[in-house]
N, C-alpha and C positions, 0 to 999 in steps of 0.2 A: 594488297591482295584484293582481287575483284570480288564483289559481293554476289551472292547467289540471287536468282530471280526473286525468291521469296523474301530475301532481306531487302532488296530494292523496293518491293511492293509494300513492305510493312508500313512505312510512313503514310502512304495513300490509304491503306486499310484503316490505320489508326484515325486519320482525319475523318473518314466516312463513319467510323464507329462513334467518334465524338459528336459528329453532326446528328446522327440518328439519336444518340442519347439526349442531346440538347432539345431536339424536336419533341421527344417523349416528355422531357421535363416541362417544356412549355405547354404541351397539350394537357398534362396532368394539372398544372397550375391553373390553366384557363378553365378546365372543368370545375375545379374546386371553387374558383372565384365566381364563375357564372352561376353555380348552384347557390352560392352565398348571397350574391348581390345582383344577379341578372346580367344580361349581355351588355349593359351600359358601363360595366366596370372599365376603369382606365387601363390601357394596354401597358403603361409603365408598371402598374401593380402586378400584372401577369409576369412580366420579366423579373420583377423583384421577388415574387413568390417562388419563381423557378430558380432563383439564385444566379440569374444571368443578366447580361447587359442588354440595353435596348437595341443595340446594333445586331445582336444575335437574334433577337425576336424578329426584327424586320427583315433579316436575311432569310429566315424560314417562312415568315408570313408577312409579306410586304404591305398588306392592307388588313384592316379589321375584318372585312368580309372573308378574306382568305383564312383567318383564324376561326371564324364562325363555321365555315364550311368544313374545315379539318376536324374541329371538335364534334360537330353534329354527325359527320360521316363516321367518326369513331364510335359514337353512341349507337348508331344504326347497325354498324358492323357487329358490335358486341351483342346486340339484341338478336340479330340473325344467327350468329354463332351459337348463342344460347338455345335458339330454336332447333338448330341442327343437332345439337347434343341431346336435346330432349326427345328426339325421334327414336332414340335407343332406350328410353325408359320403359320399364315393363308395362305401366298403366298408361294407355293412350289418353284416357280422360284427364289424369293428373298432369300428364305432359302438356296437354293443351291449356289447361287452366293455370298451370305454373307459368307458362309463357305469357298468357293473357294478363297475369298479375304483373309481370315485368312490363308488358306493353302499356297497360293502363297507367302505371306510374310514369313511364316514359312520356306518354302524351300529356299527362297532368303537369309534369315538371319541366319538359323540354319544349313546350309549344313556343314560348318566346324566342328560344334559341333557334328553333326550326324556321320561324318567320324571319329572324335576323339573318340567317344563313341564306335565305332564298329571296329576300326582297332586293330588288335591283331596278333602277329607273328604266333600263332597257329590257328587263325581263330575262336576261341571259341565264339566270340561275333556275328558271322554271324547270328546265330539263333535269337538273340535279334533284329537285324536289320530287319530280315524277319517278326518277330512278330509285330514290330512297323509299318512296311509297310502294313501288313495285317489289322491292326487296322484302319489305315487311309483309306485304300481301302474300307473296310467294311462300314465305316462311309460315305464316298463319294457315295458308291453304294446305300445306303438307301435313301440319299437325291436325287440322280439322278433318281431312280425309281419313287419316288413320283412326281418329276418334269415332268418326261416323261409321267406318267399316267395322269397328268393334262394337257398334250398337250403343255407344256411350252418350251420343248426342242426337238430337232430332235429325231425321233423314232429310227434312226440308230446309235445314239451316245452311245457308251459303256463306262463303267467306266475306262477301259484301255485307250481309246482315251482321255477321259476327263483329267485323271491324267498325262498322257504322255505329252500332249500339255501344260497343266498348269505348270508342273514341268520344261519343257524345257524353257518356257517363264521366269520362275523364275530364272533359272540358267544363262540365257544370259542377264538378266536385269542389269542395272547399279546401281540401288538402289531400295528401296521398292516403291517409287513413280512411277518409271518406270515399275516395276513389275505389279502394280495395273493398270497402263495405258494399258499395254499389255493384261491384263485380260479383259478389256473392249472391246478390239478388238476381242478377242477370243469369248466373250459372243455373239457377233453378229453372229458368225459362229455356236455356240452351239444352239442358240434359234431356235425354230420351225418356218418354213416359210410356206406360202400357198402351196408351191410346195415341201413340205417335202417328201423325197424319200419314196416310199411305202415299199421297202424291204431293209434290212441291207446289206452292202457290206460284202462279205466273201472272204477271201484269198484262 
């Protein structure tokens, strides 16, 4: 009896589903190990943590750089998706500072991974870094504009100011707890006051 089109396609779909599941297992394992030991972790350990063979790892991620890029891209996507969801929160101020809390932890803990994912002798990954930076900047700007329109933050606060100060605090922090503490101090400077300057500073 001839098989239907759906039946003939089933093995192909199953293989694609297996491949997607394996890629997710590898990304999840890599994230865990990078968080625990940094990006210098052995790739064999990634495959072992995922419960897969080395051949499967290299089939999905032929080089260490490919794995770094995939993991960091996933981290940026999650941060930006979180920002998009927060745009629907009732409080514009809490939405902005909730996202900044995630952002400052991201910078404090993922800087080594970001550098590993973008360092290349010929600089080919610079475009990737710029794209990730622009994605996060766009997300921050949307949240900032909403908070500014609500009168919750200073009218002269730009997205460049916001991210520069938050990133600097993340990079000098001792750990994530310290980074979050620094953000609370920054928040007092970001928030609108009764004497909010009427005109932005221009260089």
